[in-house]
C-alpha positions in Angstrom: 126.1 63.2 50.7 127.7 59.4 50.9 126.6 56.3 51.9 129.9 55.1 54.1 130.1 51.5 53.8 131.4 51.3 57.3 128.1 52.5 58.1 124.7 52.4 56.7 124.4 56.2 57.8 124.8 59.6 55.3 128.3 61.5 55.7 129.0 64.3 54.7 132.2 65.7 53.0 135.2 64.2 55.3 136.1 66.4 58.4 139.5 67.5 59.2 139.3 67.3 63.3 141.9 68.2 65.9 141.0 66.2 69.5 142.4 67.5 72.5 142.7 65.6 75.2 144.2 65.1 78.7 143.7 61.6 78.6 144.8 59.2 75.6 147.1 55.9 75.6 150.7 56.2 75.7 153.5 53.5 76.3 153.9 53.6 80.0 150.4 54.1 80.5 148.7 51.8 77.6 145.1 51.7 79.0 145.0 55.7 79.7 142.1 57.2 78.4 141.6 54.1 76.1 138.7 55.1 75.3 139.0 58.9 73.3 141.6 56.8 71.2 138.9 54.0 69.5 136.3 57.0 69.6 139.4 59.0 67.3 140.0 55.1 65.2 135.8 55.5 64.2 136.7 58.6 63.3 139.4 57.6 60.7 136.8 54.7 59.8 134.3 56.8 59.0 136.7 58.7 56.7 137.5 61.5 58.7 140.9 63.3 59.5 141.8 63.2 62.6 144.4 65.0 64.8 145.3 63.8 68.3 147.2 66.2 70.6 147.7 64.8 74.2 147.9 67.0 77.4 150.0 64.6 79.4 148.6 66.6 82.6 148.8 63.9 84.7 152.8 65.0 85.0 152.5 69.0 85.3 149.5 70.5 85.3 151.5 73.5 83.3 151.5 71.3 80.4 147.5 73.0 80.1 149.2 76.1 79.5 151.1 74.9 77.4 148.8 73.5 75.0 146.7 75.8 74.9 150.0 77.5 72.1 149.4 73.8 70.3 146.2 74.8 70.1 146.6 78.4 68.6 149.9 77.0 66.7 148.0 74.5 65.0 144.8 75.9 64.2 146.1 79.0 62.4 148.4 76.6 59.9 146.1 73.8 59.5 142.6 74.6 58.3 140.2 71.9 60.8 136.9 72.6 60.5 136.6 71.0 64.2 138.7 71.1 67.1 137.1 68.2 69.8 137.9 69.0 73.9 138.0 65.9 75.6 136.6 67.0 79.2 135.8 70.3 81.2 140.2 71.3 81.5 140.7 70.6 78.5 138.5 72.6 77.1 140.1 75.7 78.1 143.0 75.0 76.3 141.3 74.8 73.1 139.6 77.7 73.7 142.3 79.6 72.3 141.6 77.7 68.6 142.0 80.2 65.2 138.7 80.3 64.0 137.3 76.5 64.7 134.5 76.1 66.0 135.1 73.7 69.5 132.9 70.9 70.6 134.0 70.0 74.0 133.0 66.6 75.7 132.5 66.1 79.6 133.4 62.9 80.9 132.4 63.1 85.3 135.3 63.8 86.8 135.5 67.4 86.0 131.5 67.8 85.8 131.1 65.6 89.2 133.8 65.8 92.6 135.5 69.3 92.2 134.2 71.7 92.7 137.1 73.9 90.8 137.1 71.6 88.4 133.1 72.0 87.5 133.9 75.9 87.3 136.4 75.7 85.2 134.8 73.2 82.6 132.2 76.1 83.1 134.1 78.6 81.8 135.7 76.2 78.9 132.0 75.2 78.1 130.3 79.0 77.8 132.9 79.7 75.0 132.6 76.8 73.4 129.9 75.5 70.5 128.8 73.1 71.5 128.9 70.4 74.7 128.5 67.0 74.8 127.7 65.2 78.2 128.1 61.5 78.4 125.4 61.0 81.4 122.1 62.5 81.9 124.0 63.1 85.9 126.6 65.1 84.2 123.6 67.0 82.0 121.5 67.9 84.9 124.9 70.3 86.6 126.3 71.7 82.5 123.4 71.2 80.3 124.7 69.5 76.2 123.9 66.4 74.0 124.1 63.3 75.3 126.5 60.2 74.1 127.7 57.9 76.3 130.9 56.5 75.2 131.1 53.3 73.4 131.7 50.2 72.9 133.6 48.1 69.9 131.4 45.3 69.5 133.4 42.6 67.3 137.3 43.8 69.6 135.0 42.6 72.8 132.8 39.0 72.6 133.0 36.4 74.7 134.8 33.6 74.9 135.8 31.2 76.4 136.4 31.5 80.2 139.0 28.1 80.0 140.8 29.4 77.4 140.7 32.6 78.5 142.8 31.5 81.3 145.0 29.6 79.9 146.4 32.6 77.8 146.6 34.6 81.0 147.5 32.2 83.2 145.3 31.6 85.7 143.9 28.8 87.8 140.8 27.3 86.4 139.3 26.6 89.4 139.3 29.8 91.6 136.6 32.8 91.2 138.0 35.3 90.2 136.4 39.6 90.3 138.0 41.6 88.3 138.6 44.7 88.8 140.1 47.1 85.6 141.4 50.0 87.2 144.4 51.9 89.1 143.7 51.1 93.1 145.9 54.1 93.2 143.4 56.6 92.1 142.1 57.0 95.1 138.3 57.8 93.0 138.0 54.3 91.9 138.0 53.1 95.4 140.0 49.3 95.8 140.0 49.0 99.3 136.5 49.0 99.3 136.4 46.1 96.3 139.9 44.7 98.7 137.3 44.7 101.5 134.2 43.4 99.4 136.0 40.2 98.7 137.8 39.8 101.8 134.2 39.1 103.0 133.7 36.5 100.8 137.1 34.7 101.8 135.7 34.9 105.6 132.5 33.0 104.7 135.0 29.9 102.9 134.9 30.9 99.3 137.2 30.5 97.0 138.3 33.9 95.9 140.5 36.6 93.9 140.3 40.0 93.4 142.2 40.7 89.6 143.7 43.8 89.7 144.6 45.2 85.5 145.4 48.4 85.3 148.7 48.6 82.9 147.5 46.6 80.0 146.9 47.8 76.5 142.6 47.6 75.6 142.9 45.2 72.8 144.5 42.6 75.5 141.3 43.5 77.8 138.6 41.0 76.6 141.0 38.3 77.1 140.9 39.9 81.2 137.2 39.5 81.4 136.6 37.0 79.6 138.5 34.5 82.3 136.7 36.1 85.4 133.4 35.2 86.8 132.4 39.1 88.0 133.8 43.0 87.6 133.5 45.3 90.7 133.1 49.0 90.2 132.7 50.2 93.1 134.0 53.8 92.0 132.9 57.1 94.1 132.5 59.0 90.6 132.4 58.1 86.8 131.2 59.1 84.2 129.9 56.8 81.7 132.5 53.8 82.1 133.5 52.4 79.0 134.4 48.8 81.4 131.1 48.3 83.1 129.7 47.7 78.8 133.3 46.3 77.7 132.4 43.3 80.5 128.9 42.8 79.6 130.0 42.6 75.7 131.7 39.6 76.9 129.5 38.6 78.8 130.8 38.9 81.7 128.5 40.3 85.0 128.7 43.4 86.7 128.5 44.4 90.3 128.3 48.1 90.7 127.7 51.8 93.1 125.4 53.7 91.6 127.5 55.8 89.2 127.8 57.7 86.4 125.6 56.2 83.5 125.2 52.8 85.0 121.6 52.9 86.3 120.5 54.3 82.5 122.9 50.8 81.0 121.4 48.3 83.8 117.6 49.7 82.8 118.4 48.7 79.4 120.4 45.8 79.9 119.2 43.6 83.5 123.1 42.0 84.3 124.0 44.9 86.7 124.0 44.5 90.3 123.4 48.4 91.7 124.5 48.2 95.4 125.2 50.1 97.9 128.5 51.7 98.7 129.8 49.4 101.8 131.9 46.7 101.7 129.2 44.1 103.3 126.9 45.5 100.2 129.1 44.8 97.5 130.3 41.3 99.1 126.4 40.5 99.2 125.8 41.7 95.0 129.0 39.8 94.2 128.0 36.6 96.3 124.4 36.8 94.1 126.0 36.9 90.6 129.0 34.5 91.9 126.0 31.7 93.1 123.3 32.7 90.3 124.7 31.8 86.6 121.4 31.3 84.8 120.2 34.9 86.5 123.7 36.8 85.5 126.0 34.7 83.9 125.4 35.5 80.1 124.4 39.5 79.8 122.3 39.8 75.9 125.3 40.8 73.4 122.5 42.5 71.6 121.1 45.0 74.6 124.4 46.4 73.7 123.4 47.8 70.3 122.7 51.0 71.2 126.9 51.8 72.6 128.2 50.1 69.7 131.8 52.5 69.3 130.3 52.4 65.6 127.1 54.1 66.3 128.5 57.1 69.3 131.0 57.5 66.1 128.1 58.8 63.7 126.1 61.0 67.1 129.5 62.7 67.8 130.2 63.8 63.6 125.5 64.9 64.6 126.6 67.7 66.9 129.7 68.2 64.2 127.2 69.3 61.5 125.3 70.8 63.5 127.9 72.9 65.6 128.8 73.9 61.7 125.9 74.4 60.2 125.2 76.8 63.7 128.6 78.8 63.1 128.3 79.5 58.8 
């Protein structure tokens, strides 16, 4: 083993990894699957060789079928040490790999929402060599090693709110609540966020709901730093990276009890968890916005266990154990 300068952990010989994922950034959707992109980036920084096979399943489910042939062809032509599928559905085409151990990461919607997706994910995991889940809730349904999604603390960090707003051309005086999701995705429940902020306007608060869903991940720190609070009111989540990114920028979060948010709140006490009603979310936002000493500056050092570098190191640990068990 060698000691890699990027992260102070022992590392084996570099691995050759094929990532198969149903979510990955592309020009028309720059933030789509950014957490997978960042994980790939950190695996490469650790010295590993990583190829990515993105599946554009949002265009057609038939692309998952075509991906099975691509996985087979790629694993026959190149010697990969590990195939790593992100999302249960991506695990199905990955089952057609040639003589390569398979790791499947479950992210939430593949297990916690649709019964059909849960059954398909269970099938993919049954024939994989290892399973990773990003939260305890997912592991309670399909067992696996729990590794939450990470955040790059070198990228997501606090800057002056005034500077961030000037960069983005936002007003300096109004209160801004950030909704960093595509409002068309029903699972994110944009209408709930809109109703909550409207309740506050009706009470006389000078407040805007800022929707951000089409910017690349590296542009997001300005939006987090420009806002006064972030709202997450999803129906379901796995391990929402946006919460960790917001906290890393010292932005307080008002959230419904989804994914691993409660687990994170046990470590970082700057998250206010509310019931899934407009009134409860409005009350939560009012409390956060009116209590700057209690909520305005989450401590970044409480996020160190979610550092993307640690996440990458933990995943490599799963790879190592998988390779040992399949020898």
